[in-house]
N, C-alpha and C positions, 0 to 999 in steps of 0.2 A: 589381813586379806589382800591379796594383789590387785592392783588397779587394772581394770580391762582396757583392751587396746582400743583406741577410737575406731569408729566405723570407716571402712574405705571410702574415698571420695566418690561422690555419684556422676561423675563426669562423663562416663560413656553414656549412662541414660540421657543427660543433657544434650550429648552430641546427637543422640539419635532423634530426641525431640526436635532439636534445631534442624536437623536434615529432613525430617518428616514436614516440618513447617515450611522449609524451603520448597520441598517438592510439591506440596499443597498450594502454595503461592504461585509457583511456576505452572502447575497444571490448570490453576484458575485463570491465570493470564493467557494460557494457550487457548482454553475454551473461550474466553472473551474474544480473542483475536479471531478465531473460526466463526464464532457467531456474528461478529461485525462484518468479516468479509462476506459471509453468506447473504447477511442483510443487504449490504451494498449491492452485491451482484444482482439480488432480486430487484432492488429499487431501480437500479441502472437499467435492467431490462425492461422494466415496466415504463419507465419515464422517456428513454432515448428514442428519439424519432430520426428519420432521415435528415442529414444536415446539422443536427445538434451538436455533434462532436467532431472536430476536426484536430488532426494530430500532425504537426509540423515535425517532420523527421529528416534524417540523412540515410544514405544507403548503408554505411557500415556501422551506424549506433547500435551498440548492444541493448542499451536501455529502451531504445525504439523497438527493437526486435522482441524484447521482452513485454512490451506494453502491446504490440501488435498481436502477439500470441494469445495474451490474455483477452484481448478484445475478440479475438476470432473464437477463441474457446468458449467464450461466454455468449457468442452469437449477438453482440452488441453492434448496432448499426453505427459507423463511424466513416470518415473519409480521411484518407491519407494525403499529405501536402508535402512532397519531398523537396527540401530547399535546395538540393543540388541538381535535381533535374528539371525544376519547373520555374521559370522567372517570375512568374505571378507569385507563387508561394515564397520565394526568396525575399521579395519585396515587401510582403505581409510580415513576414519572419523578421527581417531588418526594422521594420517600422515599429515592431514591440521593444527592440533593444534587448532582447533576450541573450544571454551568455552562451546559451547551448540548447540542445534537444533531448528529448521530446519536449515540445511546447504544445500545450493543450489549449484548445479555445472551445469553450462549452456555452452555448447560448450568449456569446458576447464577453464572457468571462475568460481570463487568461491565467495560465499556471504553468510554471517550469516544472517539468517532471510528470510522471505518472502516479497518481494516488486513487485507487477506486473509492475511498471514502470521500475525498474530495470532489470527484466526479459525480457522485451520488448526491452530495449537497448542492453542486453547481446546477445539476439537472432539477433539483426541486425549486430553485429560484425562479 
């Protein structure tokens, strides 16, 4: 009796399984990021009062423009302090020794860069 040939390798199924797993992980991560962002927006809108958020900026900073647009889009009360056009803002900015902008001051806490999750946490403190 002749020996039967071995079954073909199951690699295609394994590759499809891996691709499906990666897709599920990526989708879960995207969902988590969406939920986190939505939750942060709601917290910021609930907690932010006039004068709580000050953003130190420059006129041509693209990161500042992005943060500015985010704050406006979500109707968050904040104050802009342009270090190029306002001498007091420049002095406050220099006193922090920050290497760039946007520099955020939230209820006395400082952070370089704009991060809604941090903004939400800072407002809760």
